[in-house]
N, C-alpha and C positions, 0 to 999 in steps of 0.2 A: 685377561681382564676379568673373567668369571671368578678366578681364584682371588684376585684383588678385591672384588666386590664382597666376596664371602668374608674376607679378613676385616674389611670395613664394617660389615654388619655385626660381626662378633664383637669388635672393639666398642661400637656404639651401644650395643646391648649391655656389655659389661659396665660401661660408663653409667648408663641409666640405672642398672642394678645397684651399683655402689652408691650413687647419689640418693636413690629412693630409700635404701636401707639406712644410710647415714642420717637422713633427715628424720626418719621414723624413730631411730635410736635416740637422736638428740631430743626430740619432743617427748617421747614416752619414758625414757629411762634417765638420760642425763639431767633433764629438768624435773624428773621425779613426778610427772603428771600421772603416770600409770599407777604409782604407789599410792598417791593421794586418792585416786578413784577407787582403788582396791580397798583402801581403809573405809571409804564411805560405804561401799557395798557390804563389807563385813559388819559395819555398825547397824545398817538398816535391814540386813538379811532376815532377821527374826520377825520383822513386822508382817502383819496380816496381808496376804495376797501378793507379797513381794516377789515370790518365786514365779507366780502365775503371770504377773505383769512383766517380769524379766523375760520369760519365755515368749510372750506376745511380741515384745519389742524385737527380740532376736528373729522370730518367724517373719517379721515384716522386712528384714534385711533382704532376703532373696526376692521378695515381692517388688521391692523398690528397684533392685538391680534388673530383674526380668522385664519390668515395665520400660525402663530406659533402653534395654537391649532390643525389645520388640519394636519400640519407636524408631530406633536407628535402623533396624532391619527393614522396616516398611519404607523408610526414606531411601536407603542406599540401594534397594532393589531396582531402582531405575537405572542404576549404573552397574551393579554386580549383585548376583543372587548369593546371599549368605544364609546359613542356617542360624537358628536361634542360639545354638551353642557357640558358634563362631562369633555371633554378635555379642554374646555375653563375654567371651574372651577379649574382644575388642574393647568393650566398656571397662573391664577390669584392668586391662593394660593401659588404657587411657588414664584411669585414676592413678595408677602407679607413676606414670610419666608426669602427671600434673602435680605431684607432690612437691617438686622443687622448681616449678615454673609459675610465673605470675598469672593471676586470674584464671588458673586452670586451663591454660592454653594447651597443655599436654594432653588434654582429653582428645583434641583433634588429631594430634600427632600419633598417639597410641592407637587410635581407631583406624586411620587411613593406611597406616603402614602394615596393618594385618591383612589388608586386601591383596588378592593375588594378581589381578590384571587391571584394575580400575585406575584411571588417571587420578593422581594424588590431589591435584588442585581442584578438580571437579568434586572429588570425595570430601575434601575439606569444606567446600562451599555447602554441600549437602548436609554435612555434620553440623555446620553452623546454623542451618535452617532448623534442625531439631533443638539446638540450644536456644534459638530465638523463641520457639514455642514455649519452652520452660521459663525463659526470662519474662515473656509476656504474662504468663500465669502468675509469676512472682509479683509483677507490677500490678496486675488486676486485684489480687487479694491484698497487696500492700496498700494500694490507693484506698480501697474500701476501709481497711483498718485505720488508715490515716484520717479519713473523714470522721470516723468515730472518735479518734483522739482529739481532732479539732473541735468537735461538738462538746466533748467532755471538758476541755480546757477553756477554749476561747469564749463560748457562750456562758458556761458556768461562772466564769470570772468577769463577765460583761466586757470582754475585749472584742467581741464581734456580735452584731445583731443577727436576727433570723434572716433578714433579706440578704445580707452579705454572705451568710452561710449557704443560702440557696444558690447564690452565684458560684460559690466554691464547688458545690455539688454538680451544677450544670457544666462547669469547666472540666471537672473530673470525668463526668459521663462522656463529654465530647472527646477527651483525650483517650479514654478506653475504647470508644467507638472507632476512632481513627486508627488506633493500634491494631485492633482486631480486623478491621476492614482491610488495612494495608497487608496484614499477614495472610488473610484468606484470599487476597487477590495478588499473591506474590508473582504469579505468572505475568502480570502486567509490567513488571520491572524489565523484562526482556525487550518489550516494545519501547519503553521509555529510554533504556540505555542505547538501543539501536538508533533512535532518533537523535540523541544528543552526542553520540560518539563519532558520528560522521565517517571519515575515511579510515579511521583506525579500527572500525568495527570488525573487519575481517580477522584482525589479530586476536580478538577476544571472543569471537563468535561462539566457539565451542563451550566457553565458560558461561557466557550470557544465556545461551540456549537452555541451560539447566533450569533457569527460572520458569521457563515455559512448560517444563515437565510436570510441575506440581499444581494441580487444580484444587479448587476449594474443598470438595468432599474429602480428599486425602489429607489436606492440611487441617481440616476440622477434626478429623479422626486423630491426628497427631496431637492437636491441642487438647482434646478430651483425655488422651493418655497422659499428657503432661499435667492436667488438672488432677486426675486420679492419683498420679504419682505424688503430687504436691500434698494431697490429703494423707497419703501414706506416711511420708516422713514428718508431716506436721503432727499427725496422730502419735507417732513415735515420741515426738517432743512432749506432747501433752501427757502421755503415759509416764515419761521420765519425771516430769514435774510431780505427778502424783506419787511415784515411787519414792522420790526424795522428800516427801512430806510437805509439798507446797499445795495448800488447799486452794484450788482454783477451779472454776467451772470450765466446761469445754468451750463455751462461747468466748469467755474472757481469755482463755488460753489462746484461741485462734486469733483474737485481736492482737495480743502481745506477740505471738509467734510470727504472724504475717508482717508485723512492723519490724521485727528483728530481721526477717529475711529480706525485706525491702531495703533496710539500711545496709545489710551485708552485701546485697547485690550491687551497690554503688560504691563500695569501699574497695579500692585497688589493693590486692593482697596476694601473697603466696599462700597456697592452700594450707601448708603446715602452720603458718602464723595465724590462721583462722581460729585455732584452738584458743589462743589468748584473746583474739578479737571478739569471738563469739561470746565469751564470758563477760567481757566489758560491755558489749552492746546489749546483752540480755539484762545485765544489772541496770543499765541506764534506762531501758524501755520499761522494766518492771517499776523502777522508782517513779518514772514519769506517769505511768498509768495509774499508780496509786497516789496521785496528787503531789508528787515530789517529796513525799515523806521518806525519812531515812529508814532503810530496811534493816532489820536486825542482822547481827553477824551470822546467825544460824541460817536465815533465809538467803542471805547473800552467798553463803557457802553452798547451799543446795541448788541455787539457780546456776551457779558456775559449774557445779558437778553435773547437773542435768544436761547443760549445753555441751560440756566436755564429753560426756558419754555418747551423746548423739554424734559428735564429730568422730569419736573413736569407732563406733559401729558402722557408720555410713561412709567413712573415708579411710581410716587407718586399716581396718580389717580388709576391705576390698582391695586396698593398695598392696597389702601383703599377699593376698591371693593373686593379684595381677602380676606380681613379680614372676610367677611361674610362667606367664604367657609372654613376657617381654622377649623371650628367645624365639617367639613366633614372628616377631616384627622383622620386616625386610625393608631396610632403608635404601638398599641398592639392588636393582634387578638387572638381569641380563636381557637385553633386547626388549625394553619396555618404552612406552611413549608417555612422557610426563608433560 
């Protein structure tokens, strides 16, 4: 049985490796996106501060990854102690697996299968909790950006009066409060599920108990890490806008970027297809923000280039690094409880 499990592990790892590399090749080389990006870089490389900005964007890559790794390490510690290095390996492996899976579901699979002894279902639920914190952060900033969009459009063109807009703000604030309150009181879900599950509770008890492990102080800490990480990759996006010659202030950039991320968060997609989707969404939001005016061909090209480079450095590069750690994943164990 042990030999059979080892064989299965190797076959699944090889399958993931082939699929990840194939999708990366298809996106970067077959569709020539990498060549287009390289030409853009060569054209703009001589501009003032271009090299400094490029270096800054690259330095923020490990910051982004380490924040996500530390966040997962904090959460998974309730189930199994992992070092920051192993947490980083899990995050990178998760990005690799997510390359060919819808809505980055592979993030969960890549992480939980690197754990040595933890129950996989419990680990998946805990990993989802970290994703929830990041998703709430995206919604928070996205809702604020959307309120600014509504004011800019609806009131400017007399499609909504001030009283109605005040109602929209109150509704948004209520929604934000409910989301954050529910998240920070995540432990209450164990009590709720226990009451509504009745006789079947004993079957799911060890999974439901996970909710009670996480109290508000820890969850608040995780939320702050998620917000800090949001600022990191949003700042990368802003720097890329400036690198590619898009004259925009930081405040305006954050409004546009937060709206882009909000839209991206609700679009069902495979991570690799996001390269094309990001460009389209970015162009749409840019045009909308500037009053629906038609963007020049140059600006359109640079907006797509900036969003594509962000995808490349925060997903494609980590995915390639994560391929190294795919062979650390154990899909079948000997004598484990799942």
